[in-house]
N, C-alpha and C positions, 0 to 999 in steps of 0.2 A: 560786627553791622549793629548802632545804635538803632533801635528803635524811632521811629517818626517822631518828630516833634511834636504835631498836632495829635497822636492818640493822647498825649497826657493833654490835651484841654479842652478833649470830650465835646467838643461840638456834636459828635455821633450820636450821643445819647436820644434815643427819641421818646417822643413824650407817650403819653397813656391816651389821650384821644386818638378813636380808629382802633385802639386792640380788643381784638376778640375775648382776652382774659385780661383782667382789673385786677392788681394787687393789691389786697385791701395787709398785707403787712409783708414785710420783708427783711430777711437779716442772711444775706449771703456774701462767703467768702472762700474765694476756693484758689487755689494752683494755678497758672497756665504754664506749657509748656514751655518754657526758653527759646526764644525763634536762632538763639545762636551761642556758640561758647562763650563769647566775652558774656552773655548775660545769664546770670548767677544766678536771681531770684525773678520771677513776677507775679504779682498777686493782685486781684480785685476786690473789693468790695461795695455792696449793693444793699442799703436800707431805705427801708421805707414804710414809713406811717400814715395812718389815714385816719379820719373821724367824720362821719354825714353829718350834714350842718343844718341847723333850721334855717329856712331862708332868709328870717329877720334877722338873723347874726350875718348872714354873708358879710359885709363888706366890716363886721369887727373881725370876723378871723382870717381874713384876704390879709391882714397887716401881718400876722405871725408868722415864724419861721422853723427852723429844727428846733432851737432852743424850747419850744413850748411844746412843740409837735415833734420830738424825737422817739426814739427805740424802747424809751425805761418803761419798767413792769408797769400794772395801773393799781391804784389803792384804795381801799373800800375802808372805812372807820372814820370814826368821828375827829372834826378840826374844830378849832375854835370860833368860826361861824357857823358849824353845826357839821351831819352827816354829810362824808363824800361818802357817794356809790360808783363805783368804779364801772359801770358803764356811759356813767355820765363825762361826756367830754368839758371842760373846763381849762381856762388859767388860772392859775390859785386861789383867789377867791371870788371870781368873779360867777354871776349866773351862769347857768346850761347853755351852750352853745351848741351842743348835737349830742352824736351815742357815738360809741366806740363799737364800731362793728366786729371788733378783733379786742376782745381782752384776755388782758397777758397776767398770769399768773406765775408771780416766782416763788420758787418753794425754796426759799434760804438754804437749809440743811441740805438740799441734793446738788445746790447748784443748778437747778435745772428750771427749763419755764414749759408752762404750759398753757396755750393759746386758746381759747375757747370761743364760738364761733357766736355772735348774740345769738343767745334764744329767738328774740323777738323778728330777727330776718327767717329765721331757720323755719318757724311757722308762720310765715307771712306766704313763704315762697312754698307751706308746705315739702319741707326737702327732709330726707331721712339719713342720717351719718351711719355709713359701712367702712369702718377702718377711718382709711383718709378721704375719703370720699361722700360729699353732700349728695345725695339726686333726688328727683323729684318723680314721684311716681305716677302723677297725673300726664306727664308727656313722656310717658316710655321710659322713664326711668332714666333721663337724659343726664348726665354730671352737669352739676352746677357749679359745686364751690369744693376744692382736693387742697390739700396739703400735701407740700413739699416737703421730706427733712432731711439732714446733714447724714453724712454716714455714723457718726453717732448718736444718729435718733432725734437729736436737737430739729424742734423747727425751723424749716428754712423761709417759706415761701405759703404763706395762703394768699388764694386767687377766689374769682367769681366769675365766670360769664359777664361780659359787659352787657347782654339783651336782657338778666334777669337784673342785676344790681341796679339800670336805669328804670327797671318797672317800680323795685322799690322805693327806688328814690322820688320818684313821679308820687308816687299814692303816701308818701311822709311830705313833700315839698319841700325835699330836701339836694343837695348836691352833698359831693363826697371830694375834702378838700386832701390834700396828698403834699406829705410831707417828705422829699427825698435827699439823700447825701448818697456820691458816689467815688470811689477814690480807687484809682490806678498807680500802683507801686513797681516798680522795678529797679533792682538791686546790680552794676554792671562793675566789671574790671576796671575801664575806659570810663572819662571823662566825656558823657554824651554827646556834649559841645551845643548844646541848644541854648539860642541866642535868645531872649527874653530881655525886655528894658529892662535893669536892675537885677539882671540875672533870677525875674522872679517872671511868671506871666499872675496880674490878676485884671479881672474885668468883671465886668454884672453886664448883662444882655437879657433885658425884658425880665422875667420869672427867674432867671438863674443865676448865681452867682459862684466862679470859675476861679481856679487858684492853681499853679502850678510852679515846682521847684526842685533846683537839683542842690548838693549839697552833699560833702565828704560823708559817705560813710562810714558810721558809730556801732557801737554796740547795738545787734548782736551781730552785725555784718562782719568780715575782717577789713584792715584797716589797707589803707589804700583804695578802696571801694566807691563808687558815688550812686549815693541815694536817689531817686527821680519818683516823685509824688506829683500825681494831676488830682483834683479835687474839685466836684460843683456841688450845689446847694440848689433845691428847685424848691418851691410850691407850683402848683397846677390844682382845677381843677376837673374833677368828670360831671360833667352834667347829666341832669336825670333824665328818661326817656321821653319820649313826647308822649306815648300814652303809658298806660299801667293794666292791660286784659288781665295781668293775672291776680294783684291782690287790689286792686281798686275796681274791678270789674268794666274796666273803659269796652266798648265796642271795635274791634277791630277794624277799619275801615275796607282792607283790604279784602277785595270780594274774591272767592274763590270760586270758580264757574265751576257746570257741569252738563257734558252733553247731553241733551234730551231725546232732541230727535235726529233723522237718517239727514236733513239737510245741515247739520253742523249746528244747527240755533244751541244758543247754553243759555243758564240760568245760572245765579249767584244760590249760594247754599242755603242762605237767609230766605231765599225765594220758593224754597221746595215744600215747606210748610204744608200747603194744600195743593200740592200734585200728586194726581191718580196717575202717577206714571210711575216708570221700572230706570231704573239707572245699569249698564252694560260696564265690566270694566272686565281688563286685560287679567287672564287668570295669574300672572309674575307678580300681582297682585299682593297674594299671599306670604309670598315668600318674604317681599318687602316688611311685612305689617308682623311676623314671626318673628326678626330679628331684633325686636324688640322687647323687653324682659317685661314678664306681667302679660301679654299677647296670647292670645285663643283661638281654639280653633277646634269647634266642637259640630256635634252630629247628629239631626233630629232626626232625619231617613237619608236613604240612597244619595238624592241631590240637590238635600236643603241642609243648612246647619247654621253655625253661629260664627262669625268670623270678628276680629278686630283686636288693634295694637294695645289695648289694656283687655281688664276683665269685662269690660262692656262690650257686650260685643251686637253686631246688625244681623238680621234676618236674612241669609241669602240662597240663591240656590244656583243649580248649574246646569244652563239650557243645555240644548245637542250641540252647538258647534265647543262648547267647553267653558261659554262665558260666563262670569260670574254676575249675577242681574241680582240688584237690590230696590226696595220701595223707596223711590224718591225721598218722600217726608222721611225718611228714618236718617238721611244724611244727615237730617238739622242736628241731632242727637247728640253727634260727635262735635270736639274739642274741636277747637280752628288745624292747630298742627296738626290732628289724626285727618283732619277734611284735606288737608293740603296732600298727604298720601295715595289717598283715594283717588282726589280729582288728577294725580299723574297716571295714573293707570285707565282713568276713564275713556270710554270708545262710543262711536257711534252703533247705535240700537242693531244689530244682528241675529237674527237664528231662534227668536221671541225671546219672552221670557220663558223662565224655568219651569215646563208642567206643575212639579210637585209644588214648587213656592207659591203659584198663582193659584191651586187648589186648596192650600194653608190658608191665606191672603183674604182671596177673595168670594171662596166656598166653605171656607172651616170645614173643610174635609184632607187632613195632615195624611199625606199619604203612610202606608203601612209597610213600607219596603224600608231595609237597613242597611244603613252605612256600612263596604267592609274594611273602612280605619275604625267604626265604632266596635263590629263586632270581631276584630283582631285578638283583642287582648283576652277578653273571654271564650272564644276556640281553642286559645292556646293555653290557658288553662284549665279546659276541661279536659284536652288531649294527656298533659302531665298528670291528670286526677286518676282519667281510665289506666295509663301507662302503668301509675302504682298502682289504683287497684286490683290489676291480674298480674302486675310481676313484683310487685311491694319494694318497690324503689324509683328513684324520681327518674324521670326521662330529659330534662331541660337543668341545667347547672343555673342556679341565682348570679345573676347579675347586675351591680350598680347601675350599667349602660343602661336597661330595658326601658327603661321609664324614658329617658332622650330619643332612645330609638323608634317609641311608640311615638312620638312626638314629631317625629319628622318623616315618618312612614305614614305619608298624604301622598291622595293623587296630583294635586298640584306639585310636585316634584317632578312630575313627569314632564311638563311643559318648557321648562328650560334645555338648552341646549346639553345633548347627552344626561338629562333626568331621570330617564327611564332605568337607564344602568345605574344609577344612583341609588335609583328608590331600590333594584335589584340588590346592589353591598348592604341596604341596610335590612329587610326581608330576610335573607342570608344569615346577617349577624344574628337576627331574632331569635330564628329557629336553627337554619345548618350548624352553627359555630355553638351554638349551645346544650346543642342532644349530646348527653355522655355517651358516647360509642360504646365504652362498655357492660354498660348496662343494656344493651341492645344486644353485641354480639355474644353477653351470655346465656342469654334467652333460643341461638339459634346454633346448629353445627358444624364448624369449620373442618375443611379437610384437614391433615395434620401439615403442617409448612404452609397452609396458607395463609396467603399475607391478611391482617385487619380491613377489612373496607373502611370507604369512607361514612359520614352519617346518612346520607342518603340513599348509600349502598346496602347498608347495613340494615334499615326499618324497608327497602323494600325487600328485602329476604326475609326479614321477620316478616311481614303481610303475608308475603307466598305461603308459608308455613299456615296461615289461618284461610287467604282464598286460595281462588289461583293464580297462578304466575301470570297471566296475562293480568287477572284484575288488579293484581299488584303494580302489574307496572301503570295503568291506566290510572291511576290513583296516585303514583308519583312524579307520573309524567310532566305536571306543570311546576314542580320542585323543580325537576334534574332542569325544564325551559328556563326559570331562576336564576339558576345556577348557572347555566351559562350565560344568560346576562350579566351575572356580575360578573364572572370572567372575562367576559371581550370587553369591562371597561376598562380592563388593564392593556389589553392587545389591538393596537389601532387596526380598523381596517377588518378585524375579524369576521368569521363568516359564524360566528357563535351567534349573534343578533337575528337574524332571518330566522335560524331554529330557531331561536331560544321564544323568539315572540311567539311560534307557532305551534310551540311544546305549551308554553304558556298560556294561552287563548287572548294573545293582543293582537288585534287588527289596526297595522300600522297604516290602514288607511284612516282612522279616525283624530281627532283631537289628541293632542296629546294627554290633559283632562281626563279624558277617557281612555285612553293605552292606560291612563295611572289607575283608573277606578278599574279597570278590567284584569292587570297586573294583579291588584290588590284583590279580587274576587277569587281569581282562583289560588292563590296564595290559602285565603279563609276557606273555599270550599276544598281544598286539598288536606288542610289541613282538618276538617269535621270528618271527612270521609277515613281519614286515616283514624280516627279517634271510633269512627264507628264501625270499623274489623275489629280492633282491638277489642272494642267493648263487648263482641260476638261469643256467643255463652259455645 
């Protein structure tokens, strides 16, 4: 069954306008799965070349095409008329028309191309290259430019997010000129029977030149086959953005509003500079911000800390309802993209501002309390040190995942559905699964044939040799409760949840963030009590 005739007329090729990613250069060639036994081969080629053009040269460049802006590598060196810079776009000896945002270097000895992203684009947008990706740290490490390669490692497609390209072009008063060539080739056993006038399709539509033809097959294809090719040459412009908020520093007219009062009245972020009030946020905000690379959550006291999608953090507090409160004017210090994240979690004021935050900001009396999240790593280190001092061996095994687990072990995990159980998992991994049971068992007497106990039971046995059995059970109870909660996450409807919360000292009448803090506090307190017992003379 032949492929439809209009496949080779390539009227379906989408234009660049409206795409989320704009190719700066593409050289793609790939085979397609033949749709029927009659089709011996099916291949597609796509070539795209681009140049950023000065506004004063639009009319000149608009007349050129694939022969002037194609896939040839760029040259640098002396010409009869002077020096030719590789990044400058010009035709023959004409004055500069623009710049090549992708500079193509050909290494003849290796028959290899290297594509260089123009350093001015990299610096202007504040990008960092990581392998075949260029990210922008100032916006949560969003991927701005990406390079895709062929199977042999050669570059195939270098593309940029349209929004960022538009910002750069606007700052430089440029447009992106794109010249492309695409073809579709099929080798078939039978004559496909396409009916084009003169056995050839030839048409010019707007900025497209289209051709298609079927001829008898020749080398390297078998005799008595038919070769069909459709091709399209196209030129098009990608317009600059209306604003350049990143490169030129234009003011973003899109106001981001925040709720200030219980009646729902809102104010734009840029209007909060002098506001002597607080904003309230649903605690799910934390998980949203922490998804961004470079984000931070750190603690000043039990209920206050710093939070941000980048290393720049806002001073926040947690009120009695578990809501996050922030001094309104501080929001102005955030970039627009991060303000949008905060705004999406903004809620009407309820429960009052965090008492510890108010004391720190209004009374200049920072709380002397400590957050369990901040105390946790120290508590684990102190226990390990005490165990080693007494028994001459480490209690906790080292693991590369510890840093990541500590980052995840925060109270706001508990505000999500099933989050308290997930938090219990992290704590179990931090402690129970790192305990060197053999190191503990070597210090206790097991009956002949007695099965080696698990981590928590082994530690309880160890402690019962230093204090009373009842006291050892009391010290270990919260950790057993946390372990019950961890087990409950694997068993839907498990009765372990209720008993686990009770043993871990978690009040399920409290908001999720408060339950998370209680769980962490019980964990830290238990670890420190174990340390105290092991440190007894």
